Wavefront OBJ file of the C-alpha trace (Angstrom):
o trace
v 40.462 -24.071 -36.778
v 40.487 -21.411 -39.482
v 38.338 -20.406 -42.426
v 41.254 -21.007 -44.790
v 44.588 -22.713 -44.908
v 47.743 -21.058 -43.538
v 51.360 -22.015 -42.967
v 53.387 -21.931 -39.738
v 57.088 -22.340 -38.937
v 58.319 -23.714 -35.617
v 61.888 -22.740 -34.674
v 64.030 -24.939 -32.529
v 66.396 -23.415 -29.937
v 69.920 -24.424 -29.136
v 71.004 -27.413 -31.206
v 67.356 -28.196 -32.144
v 66.590 -27.670 -35.820
v 63.719 -25.521 -37.011
v 61.101 -26.760 -39.411
v 57.930 -25.586 -41.211
v 54.589 -27.260 -41.716
v 51.072 -26.562 -42.987
v 49.218 -25.478 -39.878
v 45.729 -25.078 -41.243
v 43.253 -26.302 -43.808
v 39.818 -25.398 -44.979
v 37.258 -26.069 -42.315
v 35.045 -27.613 -45.030
v 37.599 -30.325 -45.806
v 39.828 -30.493 -42.743
v 41.089 -33.908 -43.573
v 42.224 -33.209 -47.148
v 45.483 -31.297 -47.687
v 48.893 -31.302 -49.296
v 51.995 -31.356 -47.135
v 55.569 -30.290 -48.065
v 58.525 -31.853 -46.266
v 62.304 -31.959 -46.368
v 63.190 -35.230 -48.040
v 66.303 -35.576 -45.899
v 64.894 -34.702 -42.470
v 61.304 -35.727 -43.180
v 60.213 -32.511 -41.417
v 57.280 -30.540 -42.714
v 57.920 -27.018 -44.008
v 56.137 -24.305 -45.854
v 58.975 -22.975 -48.006
v 61.463 -24.678 -50.258
v 65.109 -23.881 -50.865
v 66.883 -24.007 -54.205
v 68.541 -27.405 -54.749
v 66.912 -28.916 -51.700
v 65.391 -32.432 -51.946
v 61.695 -31.798 -51.344
v 58.940 -34.303 -50.828
v 55.128 -33.974 -51.026
v 52.320 -35.889 -49.253
v 48.588 -35.738 -49.944
v 46.336 -36.532 -46.968
v 42.852 -37.973 -47.716
v 39.945 -39.290 -45.638
v 39.402 -41.997 -48.230
v 41.404 -44.274 -50.511
v 41.208 -42.955 -54.092
v 41.057 -45.311 -56.969
v 43.173 -42.937 -59.066
v 45.869 -40.261 -58.284
v 47.392 -37.736 -60.722
v 50.281 -35.429 -59.627
v 50.840 -32.083 -61.375
v 54.060 -30.109 -60.641
v 54.264 -26.541 -61.940
v 51.604 -27.400 -64.539
v 53.259 -30.590 -65.672
v 50.764 -33.366 -65.238
v 52.220 -36.765 -64.664
v 50.801 -40.154 -65.473
v 47.855 -41.270 -63.455
v 48.371 -43.866 -60.769
v 45.500 -46.268 -60.444
v 44.660 -47.739 -57.116
v 47.588 -46.075 -55.421
v 48.981 -47.637 -52.270
v 49.047 -45.323 -49.289
v 52.260 -44.678 -47.359
v 50.625 -44.513 -43.978
v 47.473 -43.825 -42.047
v 46.519 -41.576 -39.129
v 43.368 -41.008 -37.067
v 42.493 -37.312 -36.778
v 39.601 -36.447 -34.493
v 38.288 -39.985 -34.934
v 38.605 -39.836 -38.716
v 40.841 -42.314 -40.537
v 43.061 -40.521 -43.065
v 45.454 -41.918 -45.652
v 48.778 -40.466 -46.739
v 50.163 -40.757 -50.262
v 53.697 -39.555 -51.074
v 54.866 -38.097 -54.329
v 56.927 -40.699 -55.983
v 60.388 -39.195 -55.352
v 61.942 -36.031 -53.986
v 62.211 -33.012 -56.252
v 65.010 -30.390 -56.390
v 63.804 -26.934 -57.492
v 66.485 -24.767 -59.095
v 64.271 -21.843 -60.048
v 63.575 -19.136 -57.434
v 59.965 -18.060 -57.248
v 56.422 -19.346 -56.758
v 55.732 -22.978 -57.554
v 52.619 -25.179 -57.410
v 51.940 -28.790 -56.530
v 48.522 -30.346 -57.349
v 47.104 -33.717 -56.495
v 44.068 -34.835 -58.485
v 42.318 -37.678 -56.702
v 39.250 -39.772 -57.566
v 36.961 -40.503 -54.640
v 35.152 -43.831 -54.937
v 32.503 -42.549 -52.575
v 31.877 -39.172 -54.143
v 28.612 -37.582 -53.183
v 28.168 -36.082 -56.621
v 28.401 -37.312 -60.095
v 32.085 -36.385 -60.546
v 34.519 -38.290 -58.321
v 37.372 -35.966 -59.302
v 38.843 -33.696 -56.580
v 41.830 -31.321 -56.852
v 44.012 -30.436 -53.907
v 46.380 -27.537 -54.770
v 49.177 -25.878 -52.774
v 51.327 -22.887 -53.872
v 54.755 -22.478 -52.297
v 57.871 -20.327 -52.605
v 61.307 -21.536 -53.598
v 64.004 -19.340 -52.119
v 67.625 -18.866 -53.159
v 70.278 -20.065 -50.716
v 72.021 -17.405 -48.587
v 75.769 -16.768 -49.076
v 77.901 -16.963 -45.933
v 80.863 -14.615 -45.550
v 82.689 -12.889 -42.735
v 85.694 -10.663 -41.924
v 88.074 -11.116 -38.964
v 89.690 -8.038 -37.409
v 93.108 -9.609 -37.950
v 94.593 -12.726 -39.465
v 97.297 -12.947 -36.831
v 96.849 -12.644 -33.093
v 98.215 -13.806 -29.764
v 97.014 -16.332 -27.242
v 94.437 -14.704 -25.000
v 93.875 -11.708 -27.298
v 90.367 -11.295 -28.676
v 89.663 -11.267 -32.420
v 86.518 -9.544 -33.627
v 84.514 -11.395 -36.283
v 82.103 -9.394 -38.415
v 79.398 -11.120 -40.513
v 79.329 -10.193 -44.200
v 76.786 -12.815 -45.305
v 74.057 -12.146 -47.941
v 70.544 -13.473 -47.263
v 69.307 -13.714 -50.907
v 65.723 -13.758 -49.756
v 64.302 -14.005 -46.327
v 66.371 -12.672 -43.427
v 69.177 -14.711 -41.974
v 68.127 -16.072 -38.609
v 71.042 -18.323 -37.621
v 74.837 -18.168 -37.901
v 76.830 -21.372 -37.406
v 80.472 -20.525 -36.552
v 83.297 -23.025 -36.479
v 86.554 -21.657 -34.991
v 88.471 -24.908 -35.450
v 89.522 -24.950 -31.784
v 86.999 -27.437 -30.412
v 84.919 -24.713 -28.803
v 81.180 -25.494 -28.694
v 79.612 -22.307 -30.006
v 75.785 -22.368 -30.186
v 74.217 -20.775 -33.266
v 74.223 -16.999 -33.148
v 70.841 -15.299 -33.404
v 72.081 -11.931 -34.726
v 74.746 -10.506 -36.998
v 76.397 -8.219 -34.443
v 80.229 -8.383 -34.396
v 81.601 -10.461 -31.562
v 84.952 -11.502 -30.107
v 86.584 -14.877 -29.897
v 89.679 -15.701 -27.873
v 92.074 -18.529 -28.691
v 93.706 -20.089 -25.656
v 96.341 -22.097 -27.515
v 98.798 -21.132 -30.241
v 98.529 -22.554 -33.763
v 96.825 -22.105 -37.139
v 93.033 -22.219 -37.132
v 90.641 -22.316 -40.112
v 87.428 -20.501 -39.376
v 84.204 -21.194 -41.336
v 80.629 -19.895 -41.255
v 77.275 -21.303 -42.390
v 74.077 -19.241 -42.186
v 70.388 -20.150 -42.295
v 67.475 -17.920 -43.262
v 64.010 -17.689 -41.745
v 62.798 -19.962 -44.527
v 65.180 -22.672 -43.309
v 67.525 -22.283 -46.285
v 71.143 -22.904 -45.330
v 74.178 -21.535 -47.100
v 77.099 -23.661 -48.119
v 79.937 -23.533 -45.595
v 82.112 -20.472 -46.273
v 85.631 -20.715 -47.501
v 87.884 -21.176 -44.436
v 89.947 -18.186 -43.288
v 93.271 -18.985 -41.673
v 93.914 -17.388 -38.286
v 97.426 -17.661 -36.893
v 97.609 -17.526 -33.090
v 101.113 -16.774 -31.827
v 102.588 -17.877 -28.540
v 102.866 -15.345 -25.736
v 106.297 -14.373 -24.502
v 107.201 -15.109 -20.877
v 108.141 -11.993 -18.909
v 110.962 -12.574 -16.445
v 113.534 -10.336 -14.822
v 116.139 -10.295 -12.107
v 117.766 -7.477 -10.150
v 120.807 -6.869 -8.051
v 120.454 -7.696 -4.387
v 120.370 -6.572 -1.751
v 118.185 -3.648 -2.698
v 119.233 -0.630 -0.665
v 117.915 2.927 -0.531
v 119.843 5.485 -2.627
v 121.956 2.690 -4.183
v 121.355 2.140 -7.948
v 119.743 -1.223 -8.750
v 120.295 -2.926 -12.104
v 117.260 -4.748 -13.513
v 118.153 -7.570 -15.916
v 115.563 -8.734 -18.435
v 115.412 -12.550 -18.666
v 112.192 -12.788 -20.666
v 111.651 -15.702 -23.091
v 110.031 -14.816 -26.457
v 108.752 -18.421 -27.020
v 108.151 -17.392 -30.618
v 109.501 -14.671 -32.836
v 111.442 -11.903 -31.049
v 110.894 -9.446 -28.137
v 111.261 -5.871 -29.352
v 109.744 -3.732 -26.569
v 110.303 -3.461 -22.823
v 108.278 -1.206 -20.553
v 109.237 -0.937 -16.876
v 107.196 0.610 -14.083
v 109.175 0.766 -10.852
v 106.212 1.690 -8.622
v 108.280 4.532 -7.144
v 106.140 7.575 -6.295
v 109.271 9.391 -5.101
v 110.905 9.350 -8.543
v 112.327 12.633 -9.819
v 113.774 14.008 -13.037
v 116.872 12.025 -13.912
v 115.553 9.007 -12.032
v 112.167 8.420 -13.645
v 109.586 5.875 -12.541
v 109.466 4.272 -15.998
v 111.963 2.998 -18.564
v 111.926 1.434 -22.036
v 115.431 0.001 -21.779
v 115.917 -3.741 -21.770
v 118.222 -3.613 -18.730
v 117.468 -0.351 -16.851
v 119.006 1.045 -13.666
v 116.825 2.703 -11.024
v 117.537 4.216 -7.624
v 114.933 4.075 -4.857
v 115.319 6.979 -2.434
v 113.276 5.470 0.388
v 113.136 1.988 1.926
v 110.000 -0.111 1.426
v 108.401 -2.738 -0.822
v 107.908 -1.626 -4.432
v 105.772 -3.405 -7.042
v 107.956 -3.406 -10.163
v 106.127 -4.346 -13.371
v 107.781 -5.483 -16.621
v 105.759 -5.547 -19.836
v 107.374 -7.178 -22.881
v 106.078 -7.266 -26.454
v 107.150 -9.373 -29.427
v 107.400 -8.222 -33.022
v 103.991 -9.859 -33.537
v 102.427 -7.663 -30.856
v 102.134 -10.407 -28.234
v 102.403 -9.001 -24.714
v 103.289 -10.483 -21.345
v 103.220 -8.668 -18.013
v 105.057 -9.609 -14.832
v 104.580 -7.705 -11.554
v 107.164 -8.530 -8.909
v 107.792 -7.096 -5.440
v 111.214 -5.574 -4.843
v 112.244 -4.956 -1.247
v 114.382 -1.869 -0.698
v 116.181 -1.934 2.625
v 117.313 0.898 4.849
v 120.973 1.893 4.729
v 123.003 2.251 7.891
v 124.131 5.667 9.049
v 127.266 6.791 7.225
v 130.140 5.138 9.104
v 132.255 7.462 11.175
v 135.303 6.867 13.310
v 138.022 8.790 15.052
v 141.495 8.923 13.539
v 143.874 8.200 16.428
v 147.379 9.521 16.865
v 149.958 6.829 16.358
v 153.635 6.170 16.055
v 155.458 2.990 15.181
v 156.478 2.478 18.813
v 152.872 2.452 20.026
v 151.064 -0.690 20.974
v 147.836 -1.473 19.111
v 146.151 1.612 17.616
v 142.449 1.898 18.420
v 139.891 3.213 15.937
v 136.697 4.202 17.763
v 133.428 3.735 15.850
v 131.370 6.908 16.471
v 128.427 5.962 14.206
v 124.995 5.950 15.862
v 122.617 3.465 14.187
v 119.069 2.490 15.093
v 119.319 -0.740 13.068
v 120.121 -3.793 15.171
v 122.219 -6.780 14.119
v 124.817 -4.749 12.231
v 128.064 -6.282 10.988
v 131.362 -4.409 10.693
v 134.464 -4.698 8.523
v 137.747 -2.846 9.083
v 140.592 -2.730 6.569
v 143.679 -1.099 8.095
v 145.665 -0.606 4.881
v 148.553 -2.748 6.164
v 148.587 -5.825 3.885
v 151.949 -6.898 5.255
v 150.238 -7.759 8.537
v 148.371 -10.631 6.870
v 145.125 -11.692 8.536
v 145.594 -8.923 11.105
v 144.908 -6.356 8.391
v 141.136 -6.791 8.817
v 138.725 -6.932 11.729
v 134.997 -7.548 12.134
v 134.742 -5.889 15.559
v 132.624 -2.813 16.219
v 135.778 -0.834 17.060
v 138.975 -1.356 15.092
v 142.364 -2.178 16.635
v 145.660 -2.742 14.804
v 149.385 -2.572 15.526
v 151.462 -0.801 12.887
v 155.151 -1.761 12.927
v 156.332 0.711 10.288
v 155.979 4.462 9.954
v 154.108 5.705 6.904
v 150.811 6.792 5.438
v 147.964 4.274 5.441
v 144.350 4.170 4.270
v 141.744 2.849 6.693
v 138.362 1.590 5.438
v 135.390 1.093 7.741
v 132.255 -0.658 6.431
v 128.928 -1.058 8.255
v 126.611 -3.827 6.967
v 122.909 -4.252 7.858
v 121.284 -7.703 8.315
v 119.773 -7.229 4.841
v 123.244 -6.771 3.347
v 123.107 -3.008 2.739
v 126.430 -1.383 3.460
v 128.250 1.933 3.471
v 131.991 2.499 3.630
v 134.049 5.412 4.898
v 137.708 5.687 3.852
v 140.217 7.965 5.571
v 143.965 8.537 5.343
v 146.017 7.733 8.435
v 149.630 8.452 9.323
v 151.917 6.467 11.608
v 154.855 8.554 12.794
v 158.284 7.083 13.378
v 159.993 9.733 15.557
v 159.464 11.335 18.938
v 159.009 15.157 18.885
v 161.133 17.683 20.807
v 158.913 19.947 22.909
v 159.819 23.651 23.241
v 158.000 26.964 23.693
v 158.425 30.667 24.576
v 156.354 32.774 27.002
v 155.532 36.126 25.372
v 155.966 39.305 27.501
v 157.203 37.361 30.530
v 157.784 40.554 32.579
v 154.184 41.804 32.299
v 152.091 38.868 33.413
v 148.978 39.687 35.382
v 146.872 36.858 36.744
v 143.688 38.055 35.048
v 145.234 38.210 31.603
v 145.850 35.430 29.090
v 149.350 34.007 29.188
v 150.479 33.889 25.549
v 152.798 30.989 24.725
v 154.403 30.245 21.358
v 154.978 26.608 20.429
v 158.464 25.912 19.081
v 158.267 22.090 19.147
v 159.817 20.091 16.280
v 160.004 16.552 14.896
v 162.392 14.902 12.442
v 161.622 13.621 8.962
v 158.192 13.593 7.339
v 156.568 12.941 10.701
v 154.245 15.430 12.309
v 153.310 16.449 15.813
v 149.811 15.160 16.452
v 148.947 16.709 19.795
v 150.010 19.369 22.326
v 149.032 19.432 25.994
v 149.570 22.571 28.108
v 149.760 22.424 31.913
v 149.883 25.178 34.578
v 151.153 24.000 37.919
v 150.457 20.431 36.869
v 146.846 21.078 35.781
v 145.889 20.457 32.133
v 144.526 23.738 30.754
v 144.623 23.228 26.951
v 144.676 20.369 24.421
v 145.576 21.031 20.777
v 144.930 18.320 18.193
v 146.980 18.454 14.959
v 148.681 21.732 15.930
v 150.042 24.252 13.456
v 153.802 24.664 13.641
v 154.935 27.726 15.654
v 151.392 28.735 16.543
v 150.575 30.917 19.579
v 148.122 29.829 22.284
v 146.449 31.725 25.161
v 146.538 30.070 28.595
v 144.463 31.192 31.575
v 145.266 31.161 35.290
v 142.748 31.974 38.040
v 142.996 35.670 38.934
v 144.235 36.461 42.433
v 144.498 39.719 44.394
v 146.852 38.517 47.101
v 149.771 37.979 47.484
v 151.249 40.603 45.163
v 153.036 37.934 43.079
v 153.097 34.145 42.682
v 155.543 31.719 40.955
v 153.908 29.440 38.333
v 155.190 26.484 36.269
v 154.121 26.001 32.623
v 154.648 22.607 30.999
v 154.214 21.574 27.352
v 153.948 17.926 26.258
v 154.297 17.259 22.497
v 153.006 13.958 21.023
v 153.551 12.097 17.754
v 151.555 9.034 18.783
v 149.004 7.776 21.277
v 148.476 9.757 24.476
v 149.444 6.753 26.552
v 152.239 5.727 24.191
v 155.968 6.371 24.290
v 156.129 8.957 21.472
v 155.869 12.114 23.620
v 158.243 14.748 25.053
v 157.725 17.380 27.841
v 159.157 20.893 28.339
v 158.766 23.032 31.521
v 159.306 26.749 32.265
v 158.720 28.899 35.380
v 157.113 32.362 35.321
v 155.924 34.944 37.865
v 152.294 36.138 37.860
v 151.238 39.415 39.493
v 148.170 40.033 41.621
v 145.349 42.066 40.126
v 142.861 44.421 41.773
v 139.419 42.869 42.207
v 136.515 45.294 41.848
v 133.120 44.885 43.473
v 130.767 46.848 41.235
v 127.241 46.116 42.493
v 124.109 46.401 40.384
v 122.678 49.940 40.069
v 119.053 50.845 40.718
v 117.117 52.794 38.117
v 116.722 56.554 38.678
v 114.436 59.309 37.491
v 115.604 61.993 35.117
v 115.225 64.668 37.815
v 116.934 62.688 40.582
v 119.978 64.987 40.643
v 123.627 63.911 40.799
v 124.230 60.431 42.260
v 127.638 59.284 43.628
v 128.812 55.831 42.391
v 131.198 53.819 44.603
v 133.187 50.696 43.588
v 135.235 48.997 46.361
v 138.628 47.450 45.510
v 139.451 44.070 47.106
v 143.020 42.897 47.642
v 146.487 44.239 48.345
v 147.041 46.012 45.023
v 147.280 49.808 45.274
v 146.489 52.169 42.410
v 143.889 54.532 40.933
v 140.498 54.093 39.293
v 138.567 56.016 36.640
v 134.832 55.963 35.713
v 133.581 56.220 32.123
v 130.224 56.255 30.431
v 127.335 58.627 29.589
v 126.562 61.235 32.286
v 129.271 60.126 34.751
v 132.391 62.025 35.769
v 135.738 60.296 36.085
v 135.357 60.522 39.865
v 131.976 58.724 39.840
v 129.279 61.443 39.954
v 126.360 60.424 37.713
v 123.946 63.085 36.414
v 120.772 61.575 34.882
v 119.910 64.774 32.988
v 123.250 64.646 31.190
v 122.904 60.972 30.349
v 119.259 61.323 29.298
v 116.458 58.810 29.337
v 117.542 55.225 28.550
v 119.775 52.426 29.795
v 123.476 53.247 29.956
v 126.612 51.203 30.582
v 128.956 52.623 33.243
v 132.499 51.258 33.589
v 135.146 51.528 36.285
v 138.789 50.740 35.502
v 141.320 50.379 38.295
v 145.027 50.353 37.427
v 147.385 48.942 40.040
v 150.889 50.195 40.718
v 152.159 46.886 39.252
v 150.457 47.691 35.932
v 147.679 45.121 36.365
v 144.156 46.373 35.792
v 140.585 45.317 36.363
v 137.469 46.736 34.750
v 133.895 46.170 35.820
v 130.696 47.516 34.289
v 127.098 47.926 35.354
v 124.062 49.312 33.565
v 121.853 52.064 34.923
v 118.394 52.983 33.654
v 117.253 56.618 33.603
v 113.469 56.807 33.701
v 111.551 59.710 32.121
v 109.624 62.241 34.215
v 106.037 63.133 33.331
v 105.449 66.009 30.892
v 102.494 68.365 31.397
v 101.653 71.639 29.632
v 99.994 73.977 32.137
v 99.401 77.732 32.386
v 101.209 79.485 35.229
v 98.449 82.077 36.043
v 94.665 82.084 35.979
v 92.250 84.951 36.630
v 88.692 84.876 37.965
v 86.329 87.242 39.749
v 85.629 86.514 43.374
v 82.985 83.765 43.569
v 83.562 83.146 39.853
v 84.928 79.871 38.436
v 87.677 78.990 36.012
v 88.879 75.582 34.759
v 92.598 74.870 34.752
v 93.959 74.620 31.233
v 96.516 71.786 31.205
v 97.282 68.853 28.880
v 99.522 65.787 28.516
v 100.035 63.030 25.946
v 101.044 60.430 28.520
v 98.779 57.824 30.098
v 98.692 56.311 33.552
v 99.719 59.540 35.317
v 98.596 60.367 38.859
v 97.803 63.971 39.929
v 97.765 65.715 43.304
v 96.971 69.425 43.941
v 97.877 71.340 47.055
v 96.094 73.039 48.669
v 92.774 71.549 47.682
v 90.775 74.610 48.772
v 88.584 76.039 46.038
v 89.144 73.015 43.756
v 86.379 70.823 42.366
v 88.828 67.859 42.762
v 92.461 67.615 43.813
v 93.343 64.390 41.874
v 92.651 65.361 38.251
v 94.618 67.395 35.733
v 91.900 69.979 34.950
v 89.943 70.846 38.103
v 87.544 73.824 38.297
v 88.672 76.611 40.673
v 86.154 78.797 42.528
v 87.951 82.104 43.232
v 87.911 83.587 46.760
v 91.403 85.066 47.153
v 94.794 85.000 45.489
v 96.482 81.616 45.978
v 99.488 79.536 44.764
v 98.649 75.926 43.835
v 101.185 73.104 43.580
v 100.528 70.143 41.206
v 102.534 66.934 41.718
v 102.419 64.512 38.764
v 103.651 60.901 39.203
v 104.321 58.501 36.294
v 103.729 54.715 36.289
v 107.537 54.419 36.690
v 107.218 56.284 40.022
v 108.941 59.387 38.701
v 107.359 62.679 39.787
v 107.431 66.317 38.665
v 106.051 69.451 40.322
v 104.211 72.331 38.584
v 102.910 75.673 39.993
v 99.712 77.616 39.196
v 98.866 81.077 40.635
v 95.192 82.132 41.045
v 94.404 85.836 40.771
v 91.007 86.653 42.432
v 89.459 89.831 40.925
v 87.074 91.806 43.117
v 85.419 94.157 40.498
v 84.421 93.950 36.859
v 86.554 96.439 34.927
v 84.890 97.634 31.728
v 86.564 99.930 29.127
v 84.580 103.139 28.416
v 85.404 103.208 24.689
v 86.488 101.016 21.754
v 87.091 101.595 18.034
v 85.723 98.846 15.719
v 87.510 100.151 12.588
v 89.231 96.920 11.518
v 92.787 97.873 12.548
v 92.914 94.930 15.031
v 93.336 97.411 17.898
v 90.382 97.693 20.299
v 88.078 96.392 17.570
v 85.811 94.753 20.226
v 84.657 95.795 23.664
v 86.790 93.488 25.808
v 85.594 92.526 29.300
v 88.488 90.597 30.823
v 87.800 87.420 32.867
v 84.032 87.810 32.645
v 83.985 84.088 31.677
v 84.528 83.328 35.373
v 80.863 84.294 35.733
v 79.366 81.708 33.366
v 75.769 82.890 34.071
v 76.511 86.574 33.458
v 74.575 88.667 30.923
v 75.709 91.762 28.998
v 73.250 94.259 27.458
v 74.118 97.378 25.383
v 71.574 100.128 24.548
v 71.693 103.166 22.258
v 70.681 106.602 23.497
v 67.109 105.847 22.519
v 66.937 102.853 24.846
v 66.987 100.351 22.024
v 68.944 97.172 22.868
v 71.635 96.748 20.227
v 73.591 93.862 21.876
v 72.840 91.053 24.289
v 74.961 88.095 25.397
v 74.498 85.290 27.920
v 78.071 84.844 29.044
v 80.583 86.752 27.013
v 82.202 84.260 24.704
v 81.504 86.542 21.685
v 82.282 90.193 22.593
v 80.412 93.252 21.340
v 81.928 94.343 17.974
v 79.905 97.577 17.288
v 77.503 95.952 14.810
v 73.792 95.465 15.053
v 71.893 93.126 12.778
v 74.977 92.854 10.596
v 75.402 96.570 10.119
v 77.901 98.995 11.781
v 76.417 101.151 14.531
v 77.003 104.901 14.282
v 79.630 106.658 16.369
v 78.238 107.806 19.656
v 77.551 107.022 23.269
v 75.946 103.745 24.326
v 74.902 102.381 27.723
v 75.526 98.956 29.209
v 74.289 96.694 31.985
v 76.543 93.821 33.151
v 74.828 91.326 35.444
v 77.188 88.746 37.115
v 74.312 86.283 37.358
v 75.305 85.070 40.811
v 73.456 87.511 43.011
v 76.096 90.229 42.893
v 75.196 93.754 41.965
v 75.026 94.629 38.263
v 77.611 96.995 36.778
v 76.320 99.863 34.599
v 77.889 102.717 32.671
v 78.346 104.466 29.349
v 80.431 103.351 26.389
v 81.743 105.492 23.535
v 81.966 103.901 20.090
v 84.677 105.516 17.976
v 85.514 104.742 14.344
l 1 2 3 4 5 6 7 8 9 10 11 12 13 14 15 16 17 18 19 20 21 22 23 24 25 26 27 28 29 30 31 32 33 34 35 36 37 38 39 40 41 42 43 44 45 46 47 48 49 50 51 52 53 54 55 56 57 58 59 60 61 62 63 64 65 66 67 68 69 70 71 72 73 74 75 76 77 78 79 80 81 82 83 84 85 86 87 88 89 90 91 92 93 94 95 96 97 98 99 100 101 102 103 104 105 106 107 108 109 110 111 112 113 114 115 116 117 118 119 120 121 122 123 124 125 126 127 128 129 130 131 132 133 134 135 136 137 138 139 140 141 142 143 144 145 146 147 148 149 150 151 152 153 154 155 156 157 158 159 160 161 162 163 164 165 166 167 168 169 170 171 172 173 174 175 176 177 178 179 180 181 182 183 184 185 186 187 188 189 190 191 192 193 194 195 196 197 198 199 200 201 202 203 204 205 206 207 208 209 210 211 212 213 214 215 216 217 218 219 220 221 222 223 224 225 226 227 228 229 230 231 232 233 234 235 236 237 238 239 240 241 242 243 244 245 246 247 248 249 250 251 252 253 254 255 256 257 258 259 260 261 262 263 264 265 266 267 268 269 270 271 272 273 274 275 276 277 278 279 280 281 282 283 284 285 286 287 288 289 290 291 292 293 294 295 296 297 298 299 300 301 302 303 304 305 306 307 308 309 310 311 312 313 314 315 316 317 318 319 320 321 322 323 324 325 326 327 328 329 330 331 332 333 334 335 336 337 338 339 340 341 342 343 344 345 346 347 348 349 350 351 352 353 354 355 356 357 358 359 360 361 362 363 364 365 366 367 368 369 370 371 372 373 374 375 376 377 378 379 380 381 382 383 384 385 386 387 388 389 390 391 392 393 394 395 396 397 398 399 400 401 402 403 404 405 406 407 408 409 410 411 412 413 414 415 416 417 418 419 420 421 422 423 424 425 426 427 428 429 430 431 432 433 434 435 436 437 438 439 440 441 442 443 444 445 446 447 448 449 450 451 452 453 454 455 456 457 458 459 460 461 462 463 464 465 466 467 468 469 470 471 472 473 474 475 476 477 478 479 480 481 482 483 484 485 486 487 488 489 490 491 492 493 494 495 496 497 498 499 500 501 502 503 504 505 506 507 508 509 510 511 512 513 514 515 516 517 518 519 520 521 522 523 524 525 526 527 528 529 530 531 532 533 534 535 536 537 538 539 540 541 542 543 544 545 546 547 548 549 550 551 552 553 554 555 556 557 558 559 560 561 562 563 564 565 566 567 568 569 570 571 572 573 574 575 576 577 578 579 580 581 582 583 584 585 586 587 588 589 590 591 592 593 594 595 596 597 598 599 600 601 602 603 604 605 606 607 608 609 610 611 612 613 614 615 616 617 618 619 620 621 622 623 624 625 626 627 628 629 630 631 632 633 634 635 636 637 638 639 640 641 642 643 644 645 646 647 648 649 650 651 652 653 654 655 656 657 658 659 660 661 662 663 664 665 666 667 668 669 670 671 672 673 674 675 676 677 678 679 680 681 682 683 684 685 686 687 688 689 690 691 692 693 694 695 696 697 698 699 700 701 702 703 704 705 706 707 708 709 710 711 712 713 714 715 716 717 718 719 720 721 722 723 724 725 726 727 728 729 730 731 732 733 734 735 736 737 738 739 740 741 742 743 744 745 746 747 748 749 750 751 752 753 754 755
């Protein structure tokens, strides 16, 4: 309940219509009001649309004896004792409803007024007249309009529809779309663009009607024709079987269904594609080569001149090729029995099939074979072409073609032995082939025998070529008769087309040397005699050669030098046959040490040996060890007691040794010069006390004639130079005290300084 009247609109959802009604009335007269309704739907509403049939009802809690309607100020004739159109009980109160005589269409937009003047027979006052007034708005109708993204599309391709309607008043709240395809589209609640997809081809007429918040509906828009084209059907075929590295032709078999296909896009799904063999193509019938076996997803996309697209992915199986066929070309002549072609191919694929074509069409059905190894009998000499094809179970095949000759004549074998009078058993026997054959035929094979043993086989020999043959060397007897045989072939080895030739020669014995391995030696090992025994009956002389060795076999390591050297011994027999043997010998270096030959020290004094080496891993041994701090190091400290000769033996990691000598001179007294001249001429510029360093604890003091100490030194590493406190001392006589520092008596005396 409210203090005053108000209007409300209830909106239906889905297919339910919306409607408006008067929701409130004055609390003072709840049961008296004017109602507006749609004359067609009989639904109450608060607003009115231009051109809409509108009805009015006055609701009263009594039956008036007179009713006067006034529309927009136009009062109509009074109706006496009007007959109500219905009754209703509201909150226990009987009310009566009186309709305006007929529906009204308002064509003017704006505010309008309806007034019912009623006369109450039971008025409480003196005037029975009562006025019930309602103001309402008449709104213009909205205008529906829209814009499709295209007027022509394809089945399954979305079209975007954009609303262009004009509200002409209150906002549009509903959009009623009709796509003419039987689709049940509920009213849209907003004007956002949206897509629609047609699933069948044809012409469709799309319309739109809109409705505002006031319930005013637009007329249905003019229809817009949308043409939906048929999709093409993508189809293709390809050559089979598909084999790696073999070009495959793809044939487009697509059906346009409507209009014409103008574009083809192929994707071969081949990640191994390279320049010149791309993974894509825009040709209608492309060719592509797959480099690896496997299953490839090939996709064809076709497009018509109307932009309709169809896509077809299809798996293409690419099979592995067999290994390139290979076979041996046999030797053959027309007199041979069946010629055999041996298949030398090695395949990991099982279930292979084979096809031989022997190039002999005159043989009829015998010209081909499906065996793994070919076999055919040629009855005529000539040149033929043999084809060998290997086929996998998937149908992938490779073919090898080779020329083949069938000879018609038997060769004549002949040869010469070169230098027949100088044949030693350890040398190659050189033979020159002089075999021949008539006509265009050729010799296919030579076999060389020595004493019936096959020693050489020559396939497809060169005419008049020379060949080396070898016979086992022997040292006894002095000579041996040998037979050489040549067999020339123009056909199969076991066939009739062959001819032999034999010749006898004499081979001479050769000296056999026994040159044993040589042990390594040290550089200082001295001369070493080398001996090489000769085995057999051959007499003659031998000569040595190589670094550091004389012709008679004396090897001097110092001449050869450090390193590994090859020494050879050649023995020449009286029959002219020779033998040479070689062995290597390694000369190892000796240790290198720099050491002084003499050292000086006062008796009971010490001195360290000054010696050095750049080598590592050396071992040292001194003899004798007397007076040494250690006898197994390079630089021992010697305590002097008497003159002595020391021997140092140095051994390298290669077990090579070298000896060095050091002489110790033991001095019994300190010898001090009685004068020196520090004048800068580098002669006697300091007072030199030789070998005093052998007394490391010695002290030296020098005094002037007044007893003032002008020099002092502990040890004597820096000699007295005639200066005191950085200034030259005057010429004169000075006095010294030298204390050995080891308990021995000090040495004293005078010293003259001369400049």
